[in-house]
Structure formats: C-alpha cells, structure tokens
C-alpha positions as CSV (number, residue, x, y, z in Angstrom):
1,X,0.0,0.0,0.0
2,X,3.0,2.3,0.7
3,X,6.3,1.8,-1.1
4,X,9.5,3.6,-0.4
5,X,12.6,3.4,-2.5
6,X,15.7,4.3,-0.6
7,X,19.2,4.7,-2.0
8,X,22.3,3.2,-0.3
9,X,23.1,6.5,1.4
10,X,19.6,6.5,2.9
11,X,18.2,9.2,0.7
12,X,14.6,8.5,-0.2
13,X,14.3,8.4,-4.0
14,X,10.5,7.9,-4.2
15,X,7.3,7.3,-2.1
16,X,4.3,5.6,-3.7
17,X,1.0,5.7,-1.8
18,X,-2.1,3.7,-2.9
19,X,-4.8,6.2,-3.6
20,X,-7.2,4.2,-1.5
21,X,-5.3,5.2,1.6
22,X,-5.8,8.9,0.9
23,X,-9.4,8.8,1.8
24,X,-8.7,6.6,4.9
25,X,-7.6,7.5,8.4
26,X,-4.7,9.9,8.3
27,X,-3.1,8.2,11.4
28,X,-3.0,4.9,9.5
29,X,-1.4,6.5,6.5
30,X,1.3,8.1,8.7
31,X,1.9,4.7,10.3
32,X,2.2,3.0,6.9
33,X,4.7,5.6,5.6
34,X,6.8,5.3,8.8
35,X,6.8,1.4,8.5
36,X,7.8,1.6,4.8
37,X,10.7,4.0,5.5
38,X,11.9,1.8,8.4
39,X,11.6,-1.3,6.2
40,X,13.6,0.4,3.4
41,X,16.3,1.4,6.0
42,X,16.6,-2.1,7.3
43,X,17.0,-3.5,3.7
44,X,19.7,-0.9,3.0
45,X,21.5,-1.9,6.2
46,X,21.3,-5.7,5.3
47,X,22.5,-5.1,1.8
48,X,25.4,-3.0,3.0
49,X,26.4,-5.7,5.4
50,X,26.2,-8.4,2.7
51,X,28.3,-6.4,0.3
52,X,30.9,-5.6,3.0
53,X,31.1,-9.2,4.0
54,X,31.8,-10.2,0.3
55,X,34.5,-7.6,0.1
56,X,36.2,-8.7,3.3
57,X,35.8,-12.4,2.8
58,X,39.4,-13.0,1.8
59,X,40.9,-10.8,4.5
60,X,42.1,-12.4,7.8
61,X,40.5,-9.9,10.2
62,X,40.6,-10.4,13.9
63,X,37.4,-11.2,15.8
64,X,35.4,-8.1,16.6
65,X,37.1,-5.9,14.0
66,X,34.6,-3.6,12.3
67,X,34.6,-1.9,9.0
68,X,34.4,0.9,8.2
69,X,36.7,2.2,10.9
C-alpha cells in the first residue's frame, strides 16, 4: 500500500501511496509511511552488510574488527 525506494546513502528516491489510503484514516497512512521507511532502511543496512562481507571475505581480520573504521 505504501512503497518507499531508498538509496544506499539512505536518501529516499520515491514514495508511492495507494490512492485508496488517501481517503482513509490519516493516522493509519502516517503509520504505513513510517513502516515503509523503516523497512527500506533495514533493507539498505542488510544489503550494505552483505556487500561488505563479500569484500572482506578474503581478509584475515581479527574477531570483533569492524569496518568501516
């Protein structure tokens, strides 16, 4: 019902809202937008971790060492 496209730097590229929601309860629409932004943020974080893990796979890093510094 609400779709947020977020770039890797966490800038929001677009927000799509189903027109049905516009006539509904404003509080519900606000909650759906917040949930969509939070979901997009989590997906960016997961993708960043996956890409970083792939880049550091061949490195022999000590336990607990975090990148970026």
